[in-house]
N, C-alpha and C positions, 0 to 999 in steps of 0.2 A: 504494500500500500504506500502511495506517495504521502509524505507527511511534512509539514512545515518544520524546518530546523530551528534550533534555539537562536543561532546567529542571525538567520533570516528574520526571525520575529523581532529580535532586538533592533536590527537595522530598520525594520518597518516602523516600529513604535518610536524609535529615535527620530525618524523623519516625519513625525507628527501624524502618522497613520492616515496619510492623505491619498492612498491608492484608490482609483475608481473601482466601483463595484458594478458587476454585470448581473442583471436579473435573469433567472431562468424563466422559460415560458411556462405558462400555467399548465398544470397537468390535465389530461382529459378526464371526463366524468368517469367515476368508478362504477356506478351501478345504474341500471335502467329501472329496476324495481326499487321501491322505497326501502331503505336500510337504516336501522337505528342501532347505534352502539353506545354503551355507557363508558364514561371515562372518569375515574376517581383520582383525586389528588388532595393534598393538604397544603396549607400555606396561610399567608396573611392577605389583607385586602388587595394589595397591588398585584400579587400573583393571581388571585382569583379574577380580578378585572382583566388583566392581560391575557390570561388563558382563555377566558370566554370570548375575547376578541379574536384570538388565534383560531379558535374553533369555528367562529363565524366565517373567517377567511377560508378555512378548509372547506366548509360547507358550500361557500360561494363558488369555489372551483369544482365542486363535485355535486351537482344537482342530484337530488334523490337520496343523499346521505345526510343523516342527522346524528350529531354527537351530543349525547345528553351528559352534561357535567354534574358530577357528584363531589362536592368539595366541602371542606371543614378545616378547623385548626388541627394542629398535630395531636393534641390530647384526645385519646380515644380512637384515633384513626386506625392504628394497627389492630386494636382489639376488634373493631368493627370488621376490618378486612379478614381477620382470622375467622370470625364467625361466618362471614359470607363464603369464604373458600371452603370451610368445613361443610357448609350446607349446599355447596354447588351453585351459589347465587352471586358470585363475585362479578364485578364489572368486566366488560370486554377488554378494556385497557386500564392499566393501573400505574400510578406513581408509587415506587417503593424505595426504601433504603437499600443500598447495596448489600448490607449485612443480612437482610431478611432472606436472601437466596438460601442461606444455610438452614432456614426454618421451613420455608415453603417449597424448596426444590432441591433437596439434598442430592438427588441423583439426576437432576436435570429434567425431570418429567413433571415438575409442578406447574410450569407455565408453557405456553405455546413455544415451540421451537421456531424462532424467527428465521433460522437458517434455511428453512424450507421456502422462504419467500425472498431470497437474496436479490431476485430480479427487481424487487420493489424497494430495496434498501440501498442507499448510497454509502456502502461500507467503506469506500475509499476516503470518506471524509473523517474517518476515525483511525487512530493508530492501531497497530496490531495488539498492543497491550490493552487499549480501551475495549476492543472487541473481546479479548480474552477475559477481562474482568466481568463481563456479562455472560460468560460461557460456563456451563456446568456439565461435566461428563460429555463433552463434545457437542452439546446443544446450546445454541444461542438463545438464552432466556431473556436477555434485555440489553438495551443500549444506554450509555450514560448521557445525562444532560450536561454534565460538567465534571470536573475533577477538583477536589478540595483538599487542603492540608493545613496543618497547624503551623503557625509561625509567630515570631515575636513582633508585636505592634507596640511602639513606644510613643508617648507624648514627649517629643524632643524638647519642647519648650519647658516642660516641668522639670526634666532632668537638668537642663542648662541653668535653670534658676537655682538649682541645688549645687551647681558647679560640677555636674557629672555629664558624661557622654553616654550614648547608647552602648550597652555592654557588647563586647566583641568576643569574650571568653566566659566560660562558666565561672571561673574564679572572680572575674569582675562582677558578675551578677551576684554571687554569694556575698561579696564584700560591700555591695552598694547599699544594703538595707540600713545599716546604722548611720552611714554618711547622709543618706537621704532624710532620715528622721531627725538628724541633728540640725538640719536646715528648715524642716517643715513641721516638726512636732511628732509626738508619739502615735498619732493616728494616721501618719503618712506611710504609704507602702510603695515600694518600687514596682510590684506587679500584683495585679488583682485577678481573681478568677473564682469560679465555683469550685467545689471540691474535686469534681471530675477533671477540670482544667489543671489543677495542681498535681493530681496523681498522674495525669498524662505527661505533664512537664517533668516530673520526677522520673517517670518511666523512660523518657527520651534520654536523659543522662545515663541511666543504667543500660539502655539498649546500646548506646555508644560504647560504654565501658566494657560490657560483657558480651556484646554481640547478639543478645536475645531480647525480645519483648516478653511480656508476661505470659501470653498464650502462644503456644507453638503454631505457626502459620499452616503447617501441614498435618498436624495431629491434634486430637482433642486432649491436650495435656498441658501442664504448666511447663514452660520452656526455661524459666530462670532457675538457676542453682539456688540452694539455701542461702549462700552468701550474697548473691545478687538480690534476692528477695529482701534480706535484712537491710542491704544498702538502699533499696528502693524506699523502704519505710524511713530510713535515716535521712535520705535526701529530702523527702517531704518535710521531715521535722527540721532539717537544717534551713530550709527556706522560711519556715515559720519562725523558728527561734532566732534566726539571724535577722529578723525584722524585714525580710525581703518580700514575703507574700502575706496577703491579708489573712489573719487567723480565722478559722471557721467560726468559733464562738462569737467573735466580734462581728463578722459578716452577718451571722444569723440575727444579731441584735439590731441590725439596720433595716429590718423589714423582710427578712427571709434569706436563708443560706444560698438559695439558688436565684436570687434576684439578679437579672442581667446587669453586667458592668455598666452599660450606657445609662441605666436608670439610677445609678448611685451618684449622689451629689458630690462625693469626693473624687469621682472620675471627671465629672463635668468641670470642676474647678482646678484640676491638676494636682490634687492632693495625693492621688494615686497615679502612677506614671506609666504603667504598662499592662499588657495583656498577652497571654499565650492563647491564641484563638484561631478559628477557621478564617481563611482569607475571604470566605463568602459573607462574613458579617462586618467587613470593614466599614461599609456605609453606615451601619447601625452604630458602631462604636464612635464614628466621627460625628454623627448627627446631633448629639447633645452637647458637645464640647463648646465652652464659651470662646469668645474671639481671641483670648490670650493663649490658647493651646494650639499645638500643631502636631498632628500624627505623622509618623514615619514608620517604615518597615526596617527593622534592624537586621543585623547579620544573624544567620541561624547558628546558634552557639554549638560548636562541635569540638569534642576532645581530640587532641593530636593523635593521629594513627587510627582513628575510628573508621571502620570499613563501611559502616552504615550510619546515615545521618540520624536515624531514630525519628525522623520527621513522620508524624502520623498522617498518612494520606490515603485517600480512597475516592472512588466515584461519589459525587455528591448525592445523586439520585439516579435511579434507573426507570425507564419506561418498559413495562412488560405487558404481555397480552394473555388473556385466559386461554387455557388449553381447551376450554369448553365453548369458546366463541363460535358462533355460526357464520361469522364473517371474518375469517382469519386474514384474507387478502386485504380487505379494507382496513383492518386493524393495523397491519404492517405498514400500509401506505400512510395512515394517519400518524403513526409513530415517526416515520421517515419525514413527513412534513414538519412536525413539531421540532424535530432535532436537526434538520439540515436545510430547510427551505429559507432563503433570504427574507421573504416577506414575514415568515413566522419570527425570525430573529428580530426584525424591526419592531414587531408588536410585543414580543416577550421581553426584550432587553436582557437585563441581568437578573431577572426574578428567580432564576434557578442557577445562578452563577455564570461565570464566563463560559460560553458554549464550548463543548468539546469538539464539535464538528468544525472543520476548516472553513466552510462557506459561511457559516453563521458568525464565527469569530471575525472573519474578514470584513463582513458587513458592519459589525459594531465597532471594530477598530478603525475602519475608514471613516465612519461617521462620528468618531471621537466620543463614543458612548461609554468607553472604558476610561476612568479617570487615572491620573498619574499614580496614585497610591495603589490602585488595583492592578495597574500595569506592572509596577515594581514587584508586588506580591506574586503575580502570575508568573513573571519571568524567573523569580527566585525558585518557585516550586518546580517549574518546568525544567530548569537547569538541573536540579537535584534528581528529578524523575528520569530525565533523559540520560543522566550519567549512571543510572542504576543504583542511586543512593537512597531510594525510598522503597521499602519492601511492603507489599500488600499485606495488611494485618489479617489475622484470623477473623472471620465473621463472628466467631463465638465470643470474641472480646467485646463486641457490642450487643451480645445477647442481653435482654432485659434482666435475666436472672444473674448473669455474671456481673453486669453493671451494678445491680443492687448489692451484691455480695461485696464487691470491691469498695463501694462507697461506705458500706457498713463498717468494714475493717478500718478504713482510713478515718472514718468519723470517730471511732473509738480511740484511735491514736490521737486525734485532734483534741478530744475531751479528756485525755489522760486516763482512760478506762482500762487500757491494756498496754503492756510494754512493747517495745520494738520487736523483741524476740517472739513474743506471743503473736503479734500481728504477722510476722514472717511465717511462723508455723501454720497459722490459719490459712494464709494465702497459698501455701504449698499443699497442705493436707485436704482442707475443705475445697480448695480450688480444683485439685485433681479429681476429687469425688464428683463435684458438680459437672465438670467438663466431660467426664465419662458418661454421665447420664444424658448429656445433651447431644452426644455424637450420633 
């Protein structure tokens, strides 16, 4: 498959993304008999609005085809979808998290094999890796809307006011906490995040040091050694006790432990300076900052000699089709329209991240719909991915049960209810037992 190179992208973006865009001709009508398909997704108001407009554009190109939207917020979406699939009443086309493939299609037969309809899919628009990420047991279950990863986002102005620069090494990060508080008070923190953000940040350090994430990418087992598990817990504690990261008890006292960073007054005013987060939420993080603040993308902190960046990256979302749909060909063509058509790109914008498909990326880049911060993040992630320094995580790591378990263990650490050694033992023994049940 032909794929844009990192250097070509960098040159294109550096040249103000002004390349002309050619529109493809409208596709012919798909069906002569009336056809109705259901399409489900979750999101916020902007995603709902743009998706409905994109549906209308597809219907206009394909008289006789009706796409019925079924949309909601994220809360309860997976539970509803699970019930629908179990009862054989799922929508024809669905938006899912990539990790859900491990739940709904362990052997590749949980969704429609889109590979049977390659003639209707512009697969050349995706890299081989992106196609592989949606493939299970040789069957193409889904295609990605975009790719996302965790990176370091800094309020450069807040750091500069404290006489600090954006950290370029782990040691600089670990040492920054007390210096930052000395300038801004004991409620000021270098980096904020929910508990999951902080345990992911700590896992990144351990992945670089020991070469393994928590869950083995190939087997349903804990990949970290006992020593690595202990250091994972100790790294989290080091961030908190070193005054680098916002402590969980304090965060909980400010309206909820999982309250988003951009809704925190201390973030708005620059009392908190950084975030370890998905590139897809950059606009949210920037949206509430007052005019004295300035966001920037920092270096991805990497230990010398690390073979893997430990950067947590994966497809943002997948579009899949039901194996029970009576209109598989139409479903494939609709997915292709939403993910590769230039008109759809103009309508959808970045509501599902920077598009994975070359054609849609080119449209948004040429029309300067991708701002400078998003460009910088995108290129940093792409450089690491293209260099093979981001490993696809185990889908089981994002299993709701595994997520709940990890949060519980680290929460007990945060509140001083268990020792580091007890936490490491639980992560090993109970983690392995849970993963064995999930495989």
